[in-house]
BAVODREN-580403 format. One record per residue (C-alpha): residue number from 1; residue in one letter; y, z, x. Coordinates in steps of 0.001 Angstrom, whole numbers, m for minus. Each point is the difference from the previous one (the first is absolute). Example, Ala and Ser with C-alpha at 12.3 -4.5 7.8 and 13.67 -1.06 7.14 Angstrom:
BEGIN
n, res, c2, c3, c1
1, A, m4500, 7800, 12300
2, S, 3440, m660, 1370
//
This chain:
BEGIN
n, res, c2, c3, c1
1, M, 102002, 99472, 145186
2, A, 1820, m3233, 630
3, Y, m803, m3597, m840
4, K, 2038, m2852, 1453
5, G, 2865, 2329, 641
6, H, 166, 1461, m3450
7, K, m1162, 3391, m1133
8, I, m2255, 496, m2960
9, N, 1937, 1888, m2721
10, P, 3130, 715, 2194
11, N, 2180, 2959, m917
12, K, 3147, m2069, 334
13, F, 1041, m3412, m1266
14, E, m1139, m2950, 2061
15, T, 811, m3651, m314
16, G, m3678, m772, m483
17, Q, 139, 1812, m3408
18, I, 2429, m2521, m1422
19, K, m2666, m2521, m959
20, I, m2022, 2686, m1702
21, I, 3088, 1235, m1980
22, L, 813, m3551, m1044
23, A, m3603, m464, m1243
24, V, m95, 3287, m1920
25, L, 3540, m31, m1430
26, P, m662, m2522, m2792
27, L, m2917, 1999, m1178
28, V, 2082, 3161, 33
29, I, 2716, m1613, m2012
30, L, m2460, m1506, m2466
31, T, m1596, 3468, m534
32, G, 3300, 1873, m244
33, L, 1707, m2358, m2512
34, P, m1730, 1402, m3113
35, I, 987, 3550, 971
36, I, 3549, m1063, 486
37, F, 47, m1796, m3333
38, I, m1425, 3081, m1863
39, V, 2787, 2156, 1508
40, F, 2967, m2278, m724
41, H, m1377, m1076, m3416
42, A, 167, 3617, m1225
43, F, 3807, 105, 745
44, K, 965, m3382, m1579
45, P, 2512, 16, m2800
46, M, m916, m1735, m3268
47, Q, 1572, m3318, 887
48, E, m1866, m224, 3269
49, L, m3280, 966, m1579
50, F, 77, m3181, m2029
51, A, 1876, m2214, 2481
52, F, m1358, m3543, 600
53, P, m880, m721, 2657
54, P, m1178, 3531, 583
55, K, 1846, 2161, 2565
56, F, m2226, 1487, 2724
57, I, 2637, 2598, 1086
58, T, 2410, 1505, m2432
59, T, 3757, m454, 653
60, H, 1197, 2673, m2375
61, P, m2477, 2896, 12
62, T, m12, 2483, m2752
63, L, m1744, 3184, m1138
64, D, 78, m972, m3678
65, N, m3694, m847, m20
66, F, m928, 3523, 1066
67, R, 2499, 1554, m2376
68, N, m1333, m1866, m2904
69, L, m3636, 870, 1040
70, F, 795, 3735, 143
71, K, 2055, m156, m3130
72, A, m2982, m1609, m1870
73, S, m2308, 2803, 1392
74, R, 2377, 2768, m1220
75, S, m5, m1584, m3553
76, A, m3783, 450, m156
77, G, m1485, 3317, m1036
78, I, m1441, 688, 3488
79, P, 2217, 164, 3138
80, L, m643, m2203, 2968
81, S, m648, 2974, 2210
82, K, m3080, 785, m2006
83, Y, m1480, m3380, 733
84, V, 878, 339, 3609
85, F, m1717, 3421, 166
86, N, m3119, m1425, m1715
87, S, m206, m2905, 2451
88, L, 462, 2177, 3105
89, M, m2479, 2535, m1060
90, I, m2680, m2582, m977
91, T, 620, m2040, 3139
92, I, m158, 2984, 2377
93, A, m3171, 1340, m1700
94, V, m1801, m3411, 82
95, V, 1059, m847, 3591
96, F, m1090, 3391, 1314
97, S, m3268, 82, m1959
98, S, m877, m3612, 848
99, L, 543, 527, 3747
100, I, m2115, 3074, 12
101, F, m2857, m1780, m1845
102, S, 382, m3200, 1994
103, T, m92, 1692, 3456
104, A, m2707, 2446, m900
105, A, m2122, m2771, m1520
106, S, 658, m2222, 3032
107, Y, m1169, 2696, 2369
108, S, m3141, 544, m2119
109, L, m869, m3701, m286
110, S, 730, m779, 3569
111, K, m1340, 2962, 2010
112, L, m2435, 1937, m2093
113, K, m3642, m1011, m444
114, Y, m1416, 257, m3522
115, K, m1733, m2120, m2662
116, G, 2179, m2108, m2172
117, R, 3107, m284, 2226
118, N, m442, m3843, 420
119, T, m389, m284, m3757
120, A, 3105, 1999, m581
121, M, 1946, m2207, 2372
122, Q, m1335, m3116, m1680
123, I, 1167, 1342, m3401
124, N, 3442, 533, 1452
125, Q, 102, m3558, 1421
126, L, m1169, m1300, m3364
127, A, 2856, 1891, m1633
128, L, 2471, m1989, 2119
129, M, m968, m3138, m1974
130, F, 1239, 1384, m3321
131, V, 3624, m181, m1023
132, P, 1445, 3104, m1873
133, V, 136, m1724, m3355
134, S, m3803, m617, 66
135, V, m693, 3780, m29
136, M, 2806, 920, m2448
137, I, m2246, 552, m3024
138, P, m2693, 2014, 1949
139, R, 2706, 2146, 1444
140, Y, 1534, 661, m3405
141, L, m3365, 927, m1421
142, V, m566, 2535, 2869
143, V, 3423, 1486, m361
144, N, m430, 304, m3744
145, V, m3419, 1584, 142
146, L, 1235, 2517, 2568
147, G, 2863, 932, m2348
148, L, 2684, m852, 2540
149, T, 2168, m2191, m2186
150, N, 3618, 1118, m165
151, T, m249, 2005, 3217
152, Y, 1103, m413, 3573
153, W, m3666, m140, 1099
154, A, m405, m3216, m1901
155, Q, 2593, m1571, 2326
156, I, m1311, 1624, 3199
157, L, m3865, m129, m91
158, P, m502, m3742, m707
159, L, 2310, m981, 2861
160, I, m1528, 2186, 2732
161, P, m2935, m2299, 834
162, L, 1343, m2981, 2099
163, P, m2813, m2080, 1458
164, V, 2305, m1812, 2422
165, A, 1219, 3299, 1456
166, L, m3575, 1260, 505
167, F, m1062, m3283, 1552
168, L, 3051, m60, 2439
169, V, m396, 3666, 1070
170, K, m3747, m313, 407
171, Q, 409, m2971, 2400
172, F, 2279, 2141, 2089
173, V, m2347, 2997, 26
174, D, m2726, m2372, 1221
175, Q, 1975, m383, 3250
176, V, 24, 3782, 706
177, P, m2573, 431, 2843
178, D, m3143, 1881, m977
179, S, 204, 1826, 3267
180, L, 3097, 1894, m1140
181, I, m1875, 1257, m3079
182, E, m3056, 904, 2040
183, A, 2171, 1922, 2388
184, A, 1487, 1853, m2906
185, Y, m3410, 903, m1296
186, M, m947, 1320, 3424
187, D, 3022, 2218, m70
188, G, m1147, 1439, m3281
189, A, 2379, m1801, m2298
190, K, m909, m320, m3630
191, E, 470, m3174, m2142
192, I, 3207, 1283, m1519
193, H, 1480, 719, 3451
194, I, m1019, m3416, 1336
195, Y, 1619, m1630, m3036
196, F, 3298, 1784, 416
197, K, 139, 360, 3847
198, V, m1607, m3272, 1110
199, I, m51, m2662, m2660
200, L, 3382, 469, m1657
201, P, 2129, m10, 3200
202, L, m1721, m3160, 1239
203, I, 444, m2013, m3233
204, K, 3661, 753, m708
205, P, 1047, m3664, 2
206, A, m2648, m835, m2631
207, I, 1078, 2965, m2051
208, A, 3590, m1176, 53
209, T, m983, m3467, m1124
210, A, m2170, 1328, m2787
211, A, 2792, 2241, m1075
212, I, 2247, m3011, m469
213, L, m2685, m1871, m1945
214, V, m632, 2943, m2322
215, F, 3785, 625, m440
216, Q, 653, m3522, m1017
217, Q, m2841, 62, m2498
218, V, 1166, 3258, m1611
219, W, 3775, m382, 157
220, T, 56, m3367, m1870
221, N, m2946, 804, m2286
222, M, 765, m280, m3714
223, E, m3493, m319, m1462
224, A, m794, 3748, 38
225, S, 3188, 820, m1960
226, N, m538, m2869, m2328
227, Y, m3698, 514, m844
228, Y, m628, 3662, 473
229, V, 3189, 1747, m960
230, N, 1904, 15, m3319
231, D, 2414, 2849, 771
232, D, 3135, m1586, 1530
233, G, 702, 3235, 1873
234, L, m3082, m572, 2176
235, K, 604, m3727, 851
236, T, 1049, m1235, 3415
237, L, 3222, m1538, 1331
238, A, m1675, m3447, 484
239, F, m1064, m136, m3676
240, Y, 3462, 1151, m1148
241, M, 1793, m2547, 2130
242, N, m2188, m2827, m1173
243, T, 323, 989, m3670
244, L, 3741, 508, 218
245, T, 809, m3254, 1787
246, S, m2430, m2020, m2207
247, V, 1733, 1268, m3214
248, S, 3417, m528, 1482
249, T, m603, m3511, 1291
250, T, m1405, m975, m3400
251, N, 2918, 1394, m2000
252, N, 3010, m829, 2163
253, V, 965, m1925, 3127
254, A, 1380, 3180, 1675
255, G, m3652, 1100, 437
256, Q, m387, m2383, 2902
257, G, 2242, 2198, 2117
258, M, m1937, 3092, m1020
259, S, m3249, m1731, 935
260, A, 1351, m886, 3381
261, A, 1154, 3612, 568
262, A, m3393, 1381, m1106
263, S, m1822, m2448, 2402
264, L, 2026, 1330, 2920
265, I, m659, 3656, m930
266, M, m3765, m651, m142
267, F, 41, m1986, 3190
268, V, 1929, 2364, 2363
269, P, m2707, 2806, 190
270, N, m2543, m2578, 1074
271, L, 2343, m1365, 2717
272, V, 970, 3502, 1279
273, L, m3694, 1094, 225
274, F, m920, m3139, 1904
275, C, 2897, 436, 2395
276, I, m1031, 3626, 704
277, L, m3676, m867, 557
278, Q, 416, m3518, 1469
279, K, m1028, 989, 3498
280, N, m3313, 1429, m1136
281, V, m527, m3018, m2267
282, M, 434, m2358, 3078
283, N, m2478, 2125, 1905
284, T, m2493, m386, m2806
285, M, 294, m3780, 133
286, A, m178, m40, 3818
287, H, m3228, 2012, 59
288, S, m1742, m1297, m3087
289, G, m1857, m2660, 1843
290, I, m1070, 2164, 2973
291, K, m3525, 1205, 20
//
């Protein structure tokens, strides 16, 4: 299709794209500056960390901040690898479980007819209004009554329900034509087969977006390790990094470099996951308003 001599979404560069690039470029730069700062800040030597005016890009990069961070972790009783293992195991378990529950619940609330489904969705929407700190005490009481304190389950189960993920996936399932499900029923498919063979393949973009949301919530979560676990061997990397850098920055100036290195370590997995799933995330945004 052509319009005034220009193609819509051309495969090659055209001069008509220059005005679009010039309009978008400032926004791209503004969005990318914090990421660039986090990366360079982690490699700044001590004199540049406290330079005034602050330097945005380091001129003498160093790995001393990372060396000091790993040295401090070795001096503790538990190796850094243990915290990394805990974080990876908890994050993978929560992301997988949360996606299973979110997609299954979304299919049920969207396509199945039964009493109470509207009430259940309203409860989920009501949960979107509460910040995590408001349910901190009830969560602790539930974990304590179930006898889950000082276990991995105390850091997994409370994080599985994510109302925003259920809401997002459910809106996407609503767009799946009922005729596809009716055709599957006519072919003799059961609910479980429709869920795996029809629903899941059609909502992959929403699943990818929900995975990023759940990952970000779990990977940077410190509350579970702080409130539900007393055994240091069960705590996560996020909790350890926050504790280590907080103590270091309080006791000595060198802790600022360790804090910068820890921030980069915690940030990189989020960036990598988003880069891998960004195509699906963009598809979710593109289709979220289509009914």
